[in-house]
TORKOL-4160 file (C-alpha; in steps of 0.2 Angstrom, whole numbers, padded with zeros to 4 digits, m for minus):
298
<pt num="1" X="m0149" Y="0095" Z="0103"/>
<pt num="2" X="m0145" Y="0103" Z="0087"/>
<pt num="3" X="m0131" Y="0091" Z="0078"/>
<pt num="4" X="m0119" Y="0096" Z="0063"/>
<pt num="5" X="m0114" Y="0083" Z="0055"/>
<pt num="6" X="m0102" Y="0078" Z="0040"/>
<pt num="7" X="m0100" Y="0062" Z="0029"/>
<pt num="8" X="m0119" Y="0060" Z="0030"/>
<pt num="9" X="m0122" Y="0052" Z="0015"/>
<pt num="10" X="m0110" Y="0038" Z="0018"/>
<pt num="11" X="m0112" Y="0020" Z="0024"/>
<pt num="12" X="m0112" Y="0025" Z="0042"/>
<pt num="13" X="m0117" Y="0045" Z="0040"/>
<pt num="14" X="m0134" Y="0041" Z="0030"/>
<pt num="15" X="m0141" Y="0028" Z="0045"/>
<pt num="16" X="m0134" Y="0038" Z="0059"/>
<pt num="17" X="m0142" Y="0054" Z="0052"/>
<pt num="18" X="m0159" Y="0047" Z="0048"/>
<pt num="19" X="m0157" Y="0039" Z="0067"/>
<pt num="20" X="m0152" Y="0054" Z="0076"/>
<pt num="21" X="m0169" Y="0064" Z="0067"/>
<pt num="22" X="m0179" Y="0047" Z="0072"/>
<pt num="23" X="m0173" Y="0054" Z="0091"/>
<pt num="24" X="m0179" Y="0070" Z="0090"/>
<pt num="25" X="m0164" Y="0079" Z="0086"/>
<pt num="26" X="m0162" Y="0093" Z="0075"/>
<pt num="27" X="m0150" Y="0088" Z="0062"/>
<pt num="28" X="m0139" Y="0098" Z="0049"/>
<pt num="29" X="m0128" Y="0091" Z="0036"/>
<pt num="30" X="m0112" Y="0099" Z="0033"/>
<pt num="31" X="m0108" Y="0096" Z="0014"/>
<pt num="32" X="m0094" Y="0102" Z="0002"/>
<pt num="33" X="m0105" Y="0104" Z="m0014"/>
<pt num="34" X="m0117" Y="0117" Z="m0016"/>
<pt num="35" X="m0128" Y="0108" Z="m0025"/>
<pt num="36" X="m0132" Y="0100" Z="m0010"/>
<pt num="37" X="m0136" Y="0116" Z="m0002"/>
<pt num="38" X="m0153" Y="0115" Z="0007"/>
<pt num="39" X="m0162" Y="0122" Z="0023"/>
<pt num="40" X="m0155" Y="0108" Z="0032"/>
<pt num="41" X="m0138" Y="0109" Z="0026"/>
<pt num="42" X="m0122" Y="0119" Z="0029"/>
<pt num="43" X="m0108" Y="0122" Z="0015"/>
<pt num="44" X="m0090" Y="0122" Z="0017"/>
<pt num="45" X="m0074" Y="0120" Z="0006"/>
<pt num="46" X="m0060" Y="0114" Z="0017"/>
<pt num="47" X="m0047" Y="0115" Z="0003"/>
<pt num="48" X="m0054" Y="0132" Z="0000"/>
<pt num="49" X="m0054" Y="0139" Z="0015"/>
<pt num="50" X="m0075" Y="0144" Z="0011"/>
<pt num="51" X="m0086" Y="0145" Z="0026"/>
<pt num="52" X="m0100" Y="0156" Z="0033"/>
<pt num="53" X="m0097" Y="0159" Z="0051"/>
<pt num="54" X="m0115" Y="0162" Z="0055"/>
<pt num="55" X="m0120" Y="0145" Z="0049"/>
<pt num="56" X="m0110" Y="0137" Z="0060"/>
<pt num="57" X="m0117" Y="0144" Z="0076"/>
<pt num="58" X="m0129" Y="0136" Z="0088"/>
<pt num="59" X="m0125" Y="0119" Z="0088"/>
<pt num="60" X="m0124" Y="0108" Z="0102"/>
<pt num="61" X="m0115" Y="0093" Z="0094"/>
<pt num="62" X="m0104" Y="0090" Z="0079"/>
<pt num="63" X="m0101" Y="0075" Z="0071"/>
<pt num="64" X="m0087" Y="0072" Z="0059"/>
<pt num="65" X="m0086" Y="0057" Z="0048"/>
<pt num="66" X="m0081" Y="0064" Z="0032"/>
<pt num="67" X="m0065" Y="0058" Z="0023"/>
<pt num="68" X="m0059" Y="0050" Z="0006"/>
<pt num="69" X="m0063" Y="0031" Z="0004"/>
<pt num="70" X="m0048" Y="0021" Z="0008"/>
<pt num="71" X="m0050" Y="0007" Z="m0005"/>
<pt num="72" X="m0040" Y="0009" Z="m0021"/>
<pt num="73" X="m0021" Y="0007" Z="m0026"/>
<pt num="74" X="m0012" Y="0018" Z="m0013"/>
<pt num="75" X="m0001" Y="0028" Z="m0023"/>
<pt num="76" X="0006" Y="0043" Z="m0016"/>
<pt num="77" X="m0008" Y="0052" Z="m0023"/>
<pt num="78" X="m0019" Y="0042" Z="m0014"/>
<pt num="79" X="m0011" Y="0042" Z="0001"/>
<pt num="80" X="m0011" Y="0063" Z="m0001"/>
<pt num="81" X="m0030" Y="0063" Z="m0001"/>
<pt num="82" X="m0031" Y="0050" Z="0014"/>
<pt num="83" X="m0023" Y="0062" Z="0024"/>
<pt num="84" X="m0027" Y="0076" Z="0018"/>
<pt num="85" X="m0046" Y="0072" Z="0018"/>
<pt num="86" X="m0044" Y="0066" Z="0038"/>
<pt num="87" X="m0030" Y="0077" Z="0046"/>
<pt num="88" X="m0032" Y="0093" Z="0036"/>
<pt num="89" X="m0050" Y="0094" Z="0035"/>
<pt num="90" X="m0052" Y="0091" Z="0054"/>
<pt num="91" X="m0039" Y="0103" Z="0059"/>
<pt num="92" X="m0049" Y="0116" Z="0045"/>
<pt num="93" X="m0066" Y="0110" Z="0055"/>
<pt num="94" X="m0059" Y="0112" Z="0073"/>
<pt num="95" X="m0052" Y="0131" Z="0067"/>
<pt num="96" X="m0068" Y="0135" Z="0063"/>
<pt num="97" X="m0077" Y="0130" Z="0078"/>
<pt num="98" X="m0062" Y="0139" Z="0090"/>
<pt num="99" X="m0067" Y="0155" Z="0083"/>
<pt num="100" X="m0087" Y="0154" Z="0085"/>
<pt num="101" X="m0094" Y="0164" Z="0099"/>
<pt num="102" X="m0103" Y="0149" Z="0105"/>
<pt num="103" X="m0092" Y="0132" Z="0104"/>
<pt num="104" X="m0102" Y="0115" Z="0103"/>
<pt num="105" X="m0102" Y="0106" Z="0118"/>
<pt num="106" X="m0098" Y="0091" Z="0111"/>
<pt num="107" X="m0087" Y="0084" Z="0096"/>
<pt num="108" X="m0087" Y="0067" Z="0089"/>
<pt num="109" X="m0073" Y="0064" Z="0076"/>
<pt num="110" X="m0072" Y="0046" Z="0066"/>
<pt num="111" X="m0055" Y="0038" Z="0068"/>
<pt num="112" X="m0051" Y="0018" Z="0064"/>
<pt num="113" X="m0043" Y="0004" Z="0071"/>
<pt num="114" X="m0029" Y="0006" Z="0061"/>
<pt num="115" X="m0023" Y="0017" Z="0075"/>
<pt num="116" X="m0016" Y="0002" Z="0083"/>
<pt num="117" X="m0008" Y="m0006" Z="0066"/>
<pt num="118" X="m0003" Y="m0024" Z="0065"/>
<pt num="119" X="m0003" Y="m0030" Z="0083"/>
<pt num="120" X="m0005" Y="m0050" Z="0084"/>
<pt num="121" X="m0014" Y="m0058" Z="0097"/>
<pt num="122" X="m0012" Y="m0041" Z="0110"/>
<pt num="123" X="m0028" Y="m0035" Z="0116"/>
<pt num="124" X="m0031" Y="m0017" Z="0113"/>
<pt num="125" X="m0040" Y="m0007" Z="0123"/>
<pt num="126" X="m0042" Y="0014" Z="0121"/>
<pt num="127" X="m0025" Y="0015" Z="0132"/>
<pt num="128" X="m0015" Y="0005" Z="0121"/>
<pt num="129" X="0000" Y="0014" Z="0111"/>
<pt num="130" X="m0001" Y="0017" Z="0093"/>
<pt num="131" X="0007" Y="0007" Z="0080"/>
<pt num="132" X="0016" Y="0010" Z="0066"/>
<pt num="133" X="0014" Y="0014" Z="0047"/>
<pt num="134" X="0005" Y="0025" Z="0036"/>
<pt num="135" X="m0013" Y="0021" Z="0042"/>
<pt num="136" X="m0006" Y="0024" Z="0061"/>
<pt num="137" X="0001" Y="0040" Z="0057"/>
<pt num="138" X="m0016" Y="0044" Z="0049"/>
<pt num="139" X="m0026" Y="0041" Z="0064"/>
<pt num="140" X="m0015" Y="0048" Z="0077"/>
<pt num="141" X="m0014" Y="0066" Z="0068"/>
<pt num="142" X="m0033" Y="0064" Z="0064"/>
<pt num="143" X="m0037" Y="0063" Z="0084"/>
<pt num="144" X="m0023" Y="0076" Z="0087"/>
<pt num="145" X="m0032" Y="0088" Z="0076"/>
<pt num="146" X="m0047" Y="0088" Z="0088"/>
<pt num="147" X="m0036" Y="0092" Z="0104"/>
<pt num="148" X="m0037" Y="0110" Z="0103"/>
<pt num="149" X="m0056" Y="0110" Z="0104"/>
<pt num="150" X="m0052" Y="0098" Z="0121"/>
<pt num="151" X="m0041" Y="0112" Z="0128"/>
<pt num="152" X="m0056" Y="0123" Z="0127"/>
<pt num="153" X="m0068" Y="0113" Z="0138"/>
<pt num="154" X="m0077" Y="0105" Z="0122"/>
<pt num="155" X="m0080" Y="0086" Z="0126"/>
<pt num="156" X="m0070" Y="0077" Z="0110"/>
<pt num="157" X="m0072" Y="0059" Z="0108"/>
<pt num="158" X="m0064" Y="0049" Z="0094"/>
<pt num="159" X="m0074" Y="0035" Z="0086"/>
<pt num="160" X="m0060" Y="0020" Z="0082"/>
<pt num="161" X="m0071" Y="0010" Z="0071"/>
<pt num="162" X="m0066" Y="m0008" Z="0068"/>
<pt num="163" X="m0075" Y="m0018" Z="0054"/>
<pt num="164" X="m0094" Y="m0011" Z="0052"/>
<pt num="165" X="m0105" Y="m0024" Z="0046"/>
<pt num="166" X="m0121" Y="m0024" Z="0038"/>
<pt num="167" X="m0127" Y="m0033" Z="0022"/>
<pt num="168" X="m0132" Y="m0016" Z="0013"/>
<pt num="169" X="m0113" Y="m0011" Z="0010"/>
<pt num="170" X="m0097" Y="m0012" Z="0016"/>
<pt num="171" X="m0083" Y="m0024" Z="0018"/>
<pt num="172" X="m0097" Y="m0038" Z="0024"/>
<pt num="173" X="m0108" Y="m0035" Z="0007"/>
<pt num="174" X="m0092" Y="m0039" Z="m0003"/>
<pt num="175" X="m0087" Y="m0053" Z="0006"/>
<pt num="176" X="m0105" Y="m0063" Z="0006"/>
<pt num="177" X="m0105" Y="m0060" Z="m0014"/>
<pt num="178" X="m0087" Y="m0068" Z="m0014"/>
<pt num="179" X="m0094" Y="m0083" Z="m0002"/>
<pt num="180" X="m0110" Y="m0085" Z="m0011"/>
<pt num="181" X="m0100" Y="m0088" Z="m0027"/>
<pt num="182" X="m0092" Y="m0103" Z="m0018"/>
<pt num="183" X="m0075" Y="m0094" Z="m0017"/>
<pt num="184" X="m0073" Y="m0090" Z="0002"/>
<pt num="185" X="m0059" Y="m0096" Z="0012"/>
<pt num="186" X="m0045" Y="m0089" Z="0022"/>
<pt num="187" X="m0034" Y="m0073" Z="0019"/>
<pt num="188" X="m0015" Y="m0078" Z="0023"/>
<pt num="189" X="m0013" Y="m0088" Z="0038"/>
<pt num="190" X="m0032" Y="m0085" Z="0043"/>
<pt num="191" X="m0025" Y="m0081" Z="0062"/>
<pt num="192" X="m0026" Y="m0063" Z="0063"/>
<pt num="193" X="m0039" Y="m0055" Z="0074"/>
<pt num="194" X="m0054" Y="m0047" Z="0066"/>
<pt num="195" X="m0062" Y="m0034" Z="0076"/>
<pt num="196" X="m0081" Y="m0031" Z="0071"/>
<pt num="197" X="m0096" Y="m0023" Z="0076"/>
<pt num="198" X="m0113" Y="m0022" Z="0067"/>
<pt num="199" X="m0119" Y="m0005" Z="0060"/>
<pt num="200" X="m0134" Y="m0005" Z="0070"/>
<pt num="201" X="m0123" Y="m0007" Z="0086"/>
<pt num="202" X="m0113" Y="0006" Z="0080"/>
<pt num="203" X="m0126" Y="0020" Z="0078"/>
<pt num="204" X="m0133" Y="0015" Z="0097"/>
<pt num="205" X="m0117" Y="0018" Z="0102"/>
<pt num="206" X="m0114" Y="0036" Z="0095"/>
<pt num="207" X="m0133" Y="0038" Z="0104"/>
<pt num="208" X="m0125" Y="0030" Z="0121"/>
<pt num="209" X="m0108" Y="0042" Z="0119"/>
<pt num="210" X="m0119" Y="0058" Z="0117"/>
<pt num="211" X="m0129" Y="0053" Z="0134"/>
<pt num="212" X="m0113" Y="0050" Z="0143"/>
<pt num="213" X="m0104" Y="0066" Z="0147"/>
<pt num="214" X="m0091" Y="0055" Z="0156"/>
<pt num="215" X="m0085" Y="0047" Z="0140"/>
<pt num="216" X="m0071" Y="0057" Z="0132"/>
<pt num="217" X="m0055" Y="0053" Z="0121"/>
<pt num="218" X="m0054" Y="0037" Z="0109"/>
<pt num="219" X="m0067" Y="0025" Z="0111"/>
<pt num="220" X="m0065" Y="0008" Z="0102"/>
<pt num="221" X="m0080" Y="0003" Z="0092"/>
<pt num="222" X="m0081" Y="m0014" Z="0092"/>
<pt num="223" X="m0089" Y="m0030" Z="0098"/>
<pt num="224" X="m0082" Y="m0037" Z="0113"/>
<pt num="225" X="m0081" Y="m0054" Z="0103"/>
<pt num="226" X="m0066" Y="m0053" Z="0090"/>
<pt num="227" X="m0063" Y="m0068" Z="0081"/>
<pt num="228" X="m0048" Y="m0075" Z="0069"/>
<pt num="229" X="m0050" Y="m0072" Z="0051"/>
<pt num="230" X="m0053" Y="m0091" Z="0047"/>
<pt num="231" X="m0066" Y="m0091" Z="0060"/>
<pt num="232" X="m0075" Y="m0077" Z="0052"/>
<pt num="233" X="m0074" Y="m0086" Z="0035"/>
<pt num="234" X="m0081" Y="m0101" Z="0043"/>
<pt num="235" X="m0095" Y="m0093" Z="0051"/>
<pt num="236" X="m0101" Y="m0083" Z="0036"/>
<pt num="237" X="m0099" Y="m0098" Z="0026"/>
<pt num="238" X="m0110" Y="m0109" Z="0036"/>
<pt num="239" X="m0125" Y="m0095" Z="0037"/>
<pt num="240" X="m0124" Y="m0095" Z="0019"/>
<pt num="241" X="m0122" Y="m0113" Z="0016"/>
<pt num="242" X="m0108" Y="m0112" Z="0004"/>
<pt num="243" X="m0092" Y="m0121" Z="0005"/>
<pt num="244" X="m0075" Y="m0114" Z="0014"/>
<pt num="245" X="m0059" Y="m0120" Z="0007"/>
<pt num="246" X="m0050" Y="m0107" Z="m0004"/>
<pt num="247" X="m0034" Y="m0099" Z="0004"/>
<pt num="248" X="m0026" Y="m0083" Z="m0002"/>
<pt num="249" X="m0007" Y="m0084" Z="0001"/>
<pt num="250" X="m0003" Y="m0067" Z="0009"/>
<pt num="251" X="0010" Y="m0064" Z="m0005"/>
<pt num="252" X="m0004" Y="m0064" Z="m0018"/>
<pt num="253" X="m0014" Y="m0049" Z="m0007"/>
<pt num="254" X="0002" Y="m0039" Z="m0005"/>
<pt num="255" X="0006" Y="m0041" Z="m0024"/>
<pt num="256" X="m0012" Y="m0037" Z="m0030"/>
<pt num="257" X="m0018" Y="m0024" Z="m0017"/>
<pt num="258" X="m0001" Y="m0018" Z="m0010"/>
<pt num="259" X="m0002" Y="m0008" Z="0007"/>
<pt num="260" X="m0020" Y="m0007" Z="0008"/>
<pt num="261" X="m0022" Y="m0026" Z="0008"/>
<pt num="262" X="m0009" Y="m0028" Z="0021"/>
<pt num="263" X="m0018" Y="m0015" Z="0032"/>
<pt num="264" X="m0036" Y="m0021" Z="0026"/>
<pt num="265" X="m0034" Y="m0040" Z="0026"/>
<pt num="266" X="m0017" Y="m0046" Z="0034"/>
<pt num="267" X="m0016" Y="m0036" Z="0050"/>
<pt num="268" X="m0021" Y="m0042" Z="0066"/>
<pt num="269" X="m0034" Y="m0031" Z="0075"/>
<pt num="270" X="m0039" Y="m0039" Z="0093"/>
<pt num="271" X="m0048" Y="m0023" Z="0100"/>
<pt num="272" X="m0058" Y="m0023" Z="0116"/>
<pt num="273" X="m0072" Y="m0009" Z="0119"/>
<pt num="274" X="m0067" Y="m0007" Z="0137"/>
<pt num="275" X="m0076" Y="0011" Z="0137"/>
<pt num="276" X="m0093" Y="0006" Z="0131"/>
<pt num="277" X="m0094" Y="m0009" Z="0143"/>
<pt num="278" X="m0087" Y="0001" Z="0158"/>
<pt num="279" X="m0102" Y="0015" Z="0153"/>
<pt num="280" X="m0115" Y="0000" Z="0153"/>
<pt num="281" X="m0119" Y="0000" Z="0135"/>
<pt num="282" X="m0129" Y="m0012" Z="0128"/>
<pt num="283" X="m0123" Y="m0022" Z="0113"/>
<pt num="284" X="m0139" Y="m0029" Z="0103"/>
<pt num="285" X="m0125" Y="m0041" Z="0090"/>
<pt num="286" X="m0113" Y="m0050" Z="0104"/>
<pt num="287" X="m0113" Y="m0065" Z="0093"/>
<pt num="288" X="m0105" Y="m0066" Z="0075"/>
<pt num="289" X="m0114" Y="m0082" Z="0068"/>
<pt num="290" X="m0132" Y="m0072" Z="0076"/>
<pt num="291" X="m0127" Y="m0057" Z="0068"/>
<pt num="292" X="m0124" Y="m0067" Z="0050"/>
<pt num="293" X="m0141" Y="m0076" Z="0052"/>
<pt num="294" X="m0150" Y="m0060" Z="0056"/>
<pt num="295" X="m0143" Y="m0053" Z="0042"/>
<pt num="296" X="m0144" Y="m0068" Z="0028"/>
<pt num="297" X="m0158" Y="m0078" Z="0034"/>
<pt num="298" X="m0172" Y="m0069" Z="0029"/>
């Protein structure tokens, strides 16, 4: 299979890129800087409308993961970058693909659990309605951006990522550093649900989606096991053999991190990977403590 992938240098994209190549696929990276240009890359500039139609031809699958990092104070400028790098760039890419003589058969685009917003204890399947707020609106428009391809017969899949866990990066790496200093504990009430998935299972889920034609539309990329934040913290502290008694009040998070803190740390996301389960995906990491043991007991 010939695959074009954006965001190939990121926390998710880099290992996915390597895994796809190891499985025998021909993988080309979609890059935004000409300095990266090589035989295995395609250059584009979505802001400037720069693209070479010939270089986009001939791909069976396009995997679109690129987007502005959401970490940082959510100023008006930051929010604009978050929105445009996801929604506008995806719309532009989709327009490129629609113009091709031979369109890809599959278009897989990143999305996020932020689609659902803060939903308390509600179990969230792919059929659940969207939430409210900035990040929910971003995800709604982000997913909608791929629909013109769906209308033209392309299989479109939206990966609604939960918290992706791996000790080499992402949120878990930052958490582990704090816990190793003995500063771990509850955030807010600690009752908010955390949906999570190991990075390895995320990569395997993409392979699963590629080989299962019946999977279309949004897919919850998460483990079947969700946990309260307080239990997540206790489990991580137990494996790292560190205390877990600090409490960071919600008001502190809101003052220090603003809207980003509310979305990342205080919102409750009780996701269920219904489509992956129904199509027989074999999770490698189903238990949080066992995953942490695998990561940190080496």
